[in-house]
N, C-alpha and C positions, 0 to 999 in steps of 0.2 A: 862245959863246952859251949852250950847254947847261950849262956850269959856272956861269954867272951865273944861269941859270934855277933851278938847284939851290938857290941861296941865297934865291930869292924865292918859291918855291911849296912849300906843305906840303899833303899829301893824306892823308886818313884812309881806309884801306881794308884789304883782306886777305880779306874774305869773298866779295864780288862779283867781284873780280879779284885775283889774287895780286900781290904786290909785284914778283915777277920779270917777269910779263907787263906790268905797268904801266910798269916801267922801260924796256921796249922802245918805249914811246910817248913818254915824257918822263922825263928825269932830274930827280927832285925829292926832297924829304924825305918819304918814305913812312912813315906812322905806323900803328899798329894802329887798329881801329875806335874812333871817338872816344867819350870819356866826358865827364861833366860836369866843368867847371872846368879844362879843358885849353887852351881857345883863347887865354886871356889871355897865357899864356907865349909863344905863337908871335907874338902881336901885339907883345909887348915885344921879341922877338928881331928884329923888323923885317920879317916876312913881309908882302908886299903882296897875295898871292893865296893863297886856301885852297880846297881841294876836299874836300867832305864826301860820301863815298860810303857807308861803313858806320859803324855806331855801336851802342852798347849800347841794348837795348830793355827795356821792361817793369819798370824799377825807377827809383829816384831818381837813379841814376848817368847817365841819359840826358842828352845835351847839351841845354842849356836855350836857350829862345828869346832871353832877355836876353843870353846870351853871344854869340850870333850877331849880334844887333843892335848890341852894343858893338863887335864887329869891324867891322861895316859903318860905324858912326859914326866909327871910327878911320881910315876910308879903305881898308879891306881889301876886295878883291873876293872874295866868297864864292860858290862854285859848288856846287850840290847835285844829286844824281841817284841813281838805282838802288835805294837802300834808305833808311836814315835820312836821307840827304841829300835824297832826293826828297820825303820826308814834311815835313821842315823847310822846304824850298824852297816847297812848296805853301802853307805857312802864312806864310812871310815874304817871298814875292816882291814884295809891295806895299811892303816896307821896303827893297828893293834886292837881295835875294838872288837869284842867277841859277839858275833851274831848267832842267834839260835832260833829254831822254829820255822814253820812253813811260810809265814808272812815275810820274814827276813829273806828266805830263799827266793820268794817270788820277786821281791824288790831287787835283790842281787842279780837275779837272772833275767830281769826285764819283763817278767810275766805281767807285772803291774808296775805303774810308774807314779800315779798321782797320790798326793797326800789324802785325797778324798776317799781312797779305798778303805782307810782305817778310821776316818774322822766320824765322830758321833756328837749328838747333843747330850748333855748330862745335867743332872740336878746339881746346881752349884754348891749346895751344902754337903751332899753325900757322895758326889761324883758318880752316882749311879746312872747308867746309860738310859736315855729315854728315846733313843733311835737305834737302829740296827746297822752295824758296820757292813760295808759292801763285801768285805772279805768273807764274813760269815754267811751273807746271802749267797755268794758264789758257791760255797761248799754245800750249803743246805739245799740249794736248787739242784746241784749235781747229785746229791744223795737222793732227792726226789725223782730225778731222772733214772738213777740206778734202781730205785724201788718200783719203777713202772708207773709212777703217778703222772709224770710228764713225758710227752713225746719229745724227740730231739728238737723239733721246731718250737714247741711250747716252751721248752727249756731256754732256747736261744732268745725267744721273744720276751719272756719274762725277765731274763737276765738283762737284756738291752733296756727294758723299762726301768729296772733297778738302777742301772748305770746312769740313765738320763734323769733320774730323780735327785733333787737337791738333797745333800746328805742329812740335814736335820729332819727331813720329811720321810726318810726311809723306815718303813715298818712292814711286817709281814701282813698285817691287816690291810694297810693301804695298798700294798703291792698286789695282793690277790684281788682286792676290790677293783682297783684300776685295770688290772689285767682282764677281768671279766667284762668290765664296762667297755673296754676297747675291742672286745671280741677275741682276745688272745687265748682265753680259756673259757670253757663252759661254766655255768653256775655250779653244776655238780662238781666239776674239777676244782673250782675255787674253794669250795668247802673242804675237799680232800686235801688240797695243797696247804690251806691255812692250818688245818689240824696237824699235818705233818711238820710244818715249819715251827709251830708252837711246841709240839711235844718231842720232836726229833731234831731240833736245831743242831747244826755242827758249829760249835762255838770255837772257831779257830783261834781267836784272840785269847781266850782264857786258857786254852791248851798251851799256847806259846808262852803266855805269862807264867804258867807253872814251870815250863822249861827254863825260863830266865831265873826263877827263884831257885830251882834245883841246881842250876849251874853256879849261881852265886854261893849257894851252900857248899858245893864241892870246892870252890876256890877258897872260901874261908877256911874250910877244913885243911886245905893244903898249906895255908899260912901258919897253921898250928903245928905242923910237923917240924 
């Protein structure tokens, strides 16, 4: 069954979840983050299910709406979530693209709007993130608030600082250091918060990436019936 699945599903990722971790959930054709003009090749190769998790942002190379609509019109089931997939699914769910996960719901419901929320800097060779996405920071700071590490005002101030930080520069070390420097949190609180962020991060993007892969797996199984 899984060998057959491998021929029927292609998934674009590498930032939100590594290919190694993804393969533990489903054997599929894992590709790097999607760029413009890539989908047609996989449609022609006969793939019936596509998962879009990660993709190129902020330039003309980003996967286009028309490409995804063409795939849908060709009978391909397209699932999106976590990052670029969540953004495109929120824009194209009325056309039949399947959106899953919290980030998709946030975009769909207007809780967040900017591409900057999920954008990160990555190692160009391994696709490994070298900055922290704002969606993860949001949920991790909320968890720190719930754990009593941050007061409501401290939470709001640190989150605002994160939002105003250019996306490639977002890190928990930098955020807590700058927060203490600006007097938003005490030095003692800085250490507590940094320890919490590093050891108890809420990785929203990875959770949603897992949901995309699990949804793709279910759709592939349905095509086998």
